[in-house]
C-alpha positions as CSV (number, residue, x, y, z in Angstrom):
1,M,-129.4,102.4,188.8
2,T,-129.3,105.9,190.4
3,A,-126.1,107.4,191.8
4,E,-127.5,107.1,195.3
5,R,-128.3,103.4,194.9
6,Q,-124.8,102.8,193.5
7,E,-123.3,104.6,196.5
8,A,-125.4,102.5,198.9
9,N,-124.1,99.3,197.3
10,H,-120.4,100.3,197.9
11,P,-118.7,99.4,201.2
12,L,-118.1,102.3,203.5
13,R,-114.6,103.7,203.1
14,L,-112.6,104.0,206.3
15,L,-109.7,106.4,206.8
16,R,-107.5,105.7,209.8
17,I,-105.6,108.6,211.4
18,N,-102.9,108.0,214.0
19,A,-102.9,110.9,216.3
20,G,-99.7,109.8,218.2
21,S,-100.8,106.4,219.5
22,C,-98.6,103.8,221.1
23,N,-99.8,101.5,218.2
24,G,-101.8,99.2,220.6
25,C,-105.1,100.3,219.0
26,D,-103.6,100.2,215.6
27,V,-102.6,96.5,216.1
28,E,-106.1,95.7,217.2
29,L,-107.5,97.6,214.1
30,T,-105.2,95.5,211.9
31,A,-106.3,92.3,213.5
32,T,-110.0,93.4,213.1
33,A,-109.4,94.1,209.4
34,C,-107.4,91.0,208.6
35,L,-109.0,88.2,210.5
36,S,-111.9,86.6,208.6
37,R,-113.8,85.8,211.9
38,F,-114.7,89.5,212.2
39,S,-115.9,89.6,208.5
40,F,-114.6,93.2,207.9
41,E,-115.6,93.2,204.3
42,R,-118.8,91.3,204.8
43,A,-119.9,94.0,207.2
44,G,-119.4,96.5,204.5
45,F,-116.1,98.3,205.2
46,V,-113.0,98.9,203.2
47,L,-109.9,100.9,204.1
48,T,-108.8,103.9,202.1
49,E,-105.7,106.2,202.3
50,D,-107.4,109.0,200.5
51,P,-109.2,111.4,202.9
52,A,-111.2,112.9,200.0
53,E,-113.2,109.6,199.6
54,A,-113.5,108.7,203.3
55,Q,-116.9,108.3,204.9
56,I,-115.9,107.1,208.3
57,V,-112.8,108.4,210.1
58,L,-111.1,106.2,212.8
59,I,-108.7,108.1,215.1
60,T,-106.3,106.5,217.5
61,G,-103.9,108.2,219.9
62,P,-104.3,111.1,222.3
63,L,-103.4,113.8,219.8
64,T,-99.9,114.8,220.6
65,V,-98.6,118.3,220.2
66,R,-96.2,117.1,217.5
67,V,-98.8,115.7,215.1
68,K,-101.7,118.0,216.0
69,E,-101.6,120.3,212.9
70,Q,-101.0,117.4,210.5
71,V,-104.0,115.6,212.0
72,L,-106.3,118.6,211.7
73,Q,-105.2,119.3,208.2
74,L,-105.8,115.7,207.1
75,Y,-109.2,115.6,208.8
76,A,-110.2,118.9,207.1
77,E,-109.8,117.1,203.7
78,V,-112.6,114.6,204.6
79,P,-115.8,115.6,202.8
80,E,-119.2,115.8,204.5
81,P,-121.1,113.8,205.5
82,H,-118.8,111.6,207.5
83,V,-118.7,110.0,211.0
84,T,-115.7,110.2,213.3
85,V,-114.9,107.2,215.6
86,A,-112.4,107.5,218.5
87,V,-110.8,104.1,218.9
88,G,-109.2,103.6,222.3
89,V,-109.1,105.4,225.6
90,C,-106.5,108.0,224.5
91,P,-108.5,110.0,222.0
92,A,-111.4,110.0,224.5
93,S,-109.6,111.2,227.6
94,G,-105.8,111.1,227.0
95,G,-105.6,107.8,228.9
96,V,-102.4,107.4,230.9
97,F,-100.8,110.2,228.9
98,R,-103.5,112.8,229.9
99,D,-101.2,115.0,232.1
100,S,-98.2,115.0,229.7
101,Y,-96.8,118.2,228.3
102,A,-96.6,116.5,224.9
103,I,-100.4,116.0,224.7
104,A,-102.8,118.5,223.0
105,G,-105.9,116.3,223.2
106,P,-108.3,114.8,223.9
107,V,-109.3,114.7,220.3
108,E,-112.9,115.9,220.8
109,R,-111.4,119.2,222.0
110,Y,-110.7,119.9,218.3
111,L,-112.9,117.5,216.3
112,P,-116.5,116.3,216.6
113,V,-116.3,112.7,217.8
114,E,-119.6,110.9,217.3
115,V,-118.7,107.3,218.4
116,N,-116.3,106.3,221.2
117,V,-114.8,102.8,221.5
118,P,-112.8,103.1,224.8
119,G,-110.3,100.6,226.0
120,C,-106.5,100.1,226.0
121,P,-106.8,98.7,223.5
122,P,-110.4,97.8,222.9
123,R,-111.1,94.3,221.8
124,P,-111.8,93.7,218.1
125,Q,-115.4,92.8,218.9
126,A,-115.8,96.3,220.4
127,I,-114.2,98.0,217.4
128,M,-116.6,96.2,215.1
129,E,-119.5,97.2,217.2
130,G,-118.4,100.8,217.1
131,M,-117.9,100.7,213.4
132,Q,-121.4,99.2,212.9
133,G,-122.8,102.0,215.0
134,A,-120.9,104.6,212.9
135,A,-122.2,103.0,209.7
136,A,-125.7,103.2,211.0
137,L,-125.2,106.9,211.8
138,W,-123.7,107.6,208.4
139,R,-126.7,105.9,206.7
140,Q,-129.0,108.0,208.9
141,K,-127.2,111.2,207.8
142,T,-127.4,110.3,204.1
143,G,-130.7,108.6,204.1
144,L,-129.2,105.7,202.1
145,P,-130.3,102.1,202.7
146,S,-128.1,99.5,204.5
147,F,-125.2,97.9,202.7
148,S,-125.9,94.5,201.2
149,P,-122.8,93.4,199.1
150,A,-123.8,90.6,196.7
151,A,-120.1,89.7,196.3
152,A,-119.9,88.8,200.0
153,E,-123.0,86.7,200.2
154,D,-120.9,83.5,199.8
155,A,-118.5,84.5,202.5
156,P,-118.5,82.4,205.7
157,A,-120.8,83.8,208.3
158,A,-119.3,85.7,211.2
159,P,-119.1,83.7,214.4
160,A,-121.4,84.7,217.3
161,P,-119.8,87.5,219.3
162,E,-117.8,86.3,222.3
163,G,-120.0,86.8,225.3
164,P,-119.2,87.7,228.9
165,G,-117.1,85.1,230.6
166,V,-113.5,85.9,229.8
167,A,-112.5,88.7,232.2
168,V,-110.0,90.4,229.8
169,R,-110.3,94.0,228.6
170,G,-113.9,94.3,229.7
171,K,-115.7,96.9,231.7
172,L,-115.0,97.0,235.5
173,S,-117.8,96.2,237.9
174,Y,-118.1,97.8,241.4
175,D,-119.8,96.4,244.5
176,P,-120.3,99.1,247.2
177,A,-121.2,96.5,249.8
178,A,-117.6,95.1,249.6
179,C,-115.9,98.5,249.4
180,A,-114.0,99.9,252.4
181,A,-113.6,103.3,250.8
182,C,-109.8,103.0,251.3
183,R,-109.3,104.8,248.0
184,M,-106.3,102.8,247.0
185,C,-107.9,102.2,243.6
186,E,-108.2,106.0,243.1
187,H,-104.5,106.4,244.0
188,V,-103.2,103.7,241.6
189,C,-105.5,104.6,238.6
190,A,-103.1,105.7,235.9
191,G,-105.8,107.0,233.7
192,G,-107.6,109.0,236.5
193,A,-110.8,107.1,235.8
194,I,-111.7,106.6,239.5
195,T,-112.8,109.3,241.9
196,F,-114.3,109.3,245.4
197,T,-116.3,112.2,246.8
198,E,-117.9,112.5,250.2
199,D,-120.8,114.5,251.6
200,G,-123.2,114.3,254.5
201,D,-124.9,111.2,253.1
202,G,-121.9,109.0,252.6
203,V,-119.0,108.2,250.1
204,H,-119.7,108.2,246.4
205,F,-117.7,106.2,243.9
206,S,-117.4,107.0,240.2
207,L,-115.5,105.3,237.4
208,Q,-115.3,106.8,233.9
209,H,-115.1,103.9,231.4
210,N,-113.8,106.4,228.8
211,A,-110.6,106.8,230.9
212,C,-110.1,103.2,232.1
213,A,-106.9,101.6,230.6
214,F,-107.8,98.0,231.6
215,C,-104.4,97.9,233.5
216,G,-105.9,96.0,236.4
217,L,-104.0,97.8,239.2
218,C,-107.3,98.8,241.0
219,T,-108.5,95.2,241.1
220,H,-105.0,94.0,242.1
221,Y,-105.0,96.2,245.2
222,C,-108.7,95.8,246.0
223,K,-108.4,93.0,248.6
224,T,-112.2,92.8,249.3
225,G,-113.1,92.3,245.6
226,A,-115.2,95.4,245.4
227,L,-113.7,96.1,242.0
228,K,-113.6,93.3,239.4
229,Q,-112.7,93.0,235.8
230,T,-115.4,91.5,233.6
231,G,-115.6,90.1,230.1
232,N,-118.2,92.7,229.0
233,W,-116.5,94.2,226.0
234,H,-119.6,96.3,224.9
235,T,-117.8,99.6,225.3
236,A,-118.8,101.3,222.0
237,H,-121.2,104.2,222.5
238,S,-122.4,107.4,220.9
239,R,-121.5,110.9,221.9
240,E,-125.0,111.3,223.4
241,E,-124.3,108.3,225.7
242,K,-120.9,109.5,226.9
243,A,-122.2,111.2,230.1
244,D,-124.0,107.9,231.1
245,F,-121.0,105.7,230.4
246,V,-120.0,105.8,234.1
247,E,-120.0,103.2,236.8
248,S,-121.1,104.9,240.0
249,A,-122.5,103.9,243.4
250,S,-122.7,105.2,246.9
251,I,-121.8,103.9,250.4
252,P,-124.3,105.5,252.7
253,Y,-123.5,106.4,256.3
254,R,-125.1,104.4,259.0
255,P,-125.5,105.3,262.7
256,C,-123.1,103.7,265.2
257,A,-125.0,101.0,267.0
258,V,-123.9,102.4,270.4
259,C,-123.4,106.2,270.1
260,G,-125.3,107.0,266.9
261,E,-122.4,108.7,265.1
262,P,-122.6,108.4,261.3
263,I,-120.1,105.8,260.2
264,L,-119.2,103.8,257.0
265,P,-120.0,100.2,257.8
266,V,-117.1,97.8,257.7
267,P,-117.5,95.4,254.7
268,T,-118.0,91.8,255.8
269,D,-115.3,90.7,253.3
270,L,-112.8,93.0,255.1
271,I,-113.7,91.4,258.5
272,R,-113.3,87.9,257.0
273,L,-110.0,88.9,255.5
274,A,-108.6,90.5,258.7
275,F,-110.0,88.0,261.2
276,R,-109.9,84.9,259.0
277,G,-113.6,84.4,259.6
278,V,-116.8,86.0,260.8
279,N,-118.6,85.4,264.1
280,R,-121.3,87.2,266.1
281,D,-118.9,89.3,268.1
282,L,-117.2,90.6,264.9
283,V,-120.6,91.3,263.3
284,R,-121.4,93.5,266.3
285,L,-118.2,95.5,265.8
286,Q,-119.0,96.0,262.1
287,N,-121.6,98.5,263.0
288,L,-119.7,100.5,265.6
289,C,-117.7,103.7,265.2
290,P,-113.9,103.5,265.8
291,E,-114.2,104.8,269.4
292,C,-117.0,102.4,270.4
293,R,-115.2,99.6,268.5
294,Q,-112.1,100.2,270.5
295,A,-114.0,100.1,273.8
296,E,-115.7,96.8,272.7
297,T,-112.4,95.2,271.7
298,L,-111.0,95.9,275.1
299,L,-113.6,93.5,276.4
300,G,-111.8,90.7,274.6
301,V,-112.8,90.1,271.0
302,R,-109.8,88.1,269.7
303,R,-108.5,87.4,266.2
């Protein structure tokens, strides 16, 4: 058996580097490695503490000033080729610590991150998906075939991945038709993931999934339900996909039904919430500018 073939039949060796994390992602990594349902070894992975034999590097934490030099020194000992995976929202964007004086990151400012698994923390299923993507990338770099460990053939099969349905630690969804553009979500977003911009066409919403901490504050304060948490845990993505890993939509201006001034239409859900129902008179007000709406309400539309 050639040396290359022997190398292909070995599980990939993972080196975990803690770059100043709160340990939330480290707990999820431990659960992923220890629970049989995720079939860590069957998937072809084994942890190592020796950077000289690592093939995949898992980094957690935002890269604090205190540990920066130690992290870079440890990373420099990892031989090529290898693949670097950023686990959690902190190494990708700094997360809720992004503006702290104690943070030197994000990690990719100093190291080439090839796979991101955002979340705070990401679910074990997402971590496994990211690791499998990293393994495929490593095989692509080396030209070695996929891992097929004979010793693990008798191990129980991994259960089917948990599908969407449980709205916990999944990607947020956004419905522009229900959004009043109040910007409360942008105000309470600790990770700075949400931004609104405005131009002559309307208001534009953007959510960076790589900065979302799954805290739920935005959905808590969004009374019209424009923002919702989902069970979609497929957050792992490559460096090339990072720019597209954004939830965005626009609320276009519409002309006022009376004076023609461009306005943002009032969401029906907001009318229903404010007036405890919707009727024909209220629907007419929905398409009026504030001045025309005030004039109309003087005619007697009642709550």
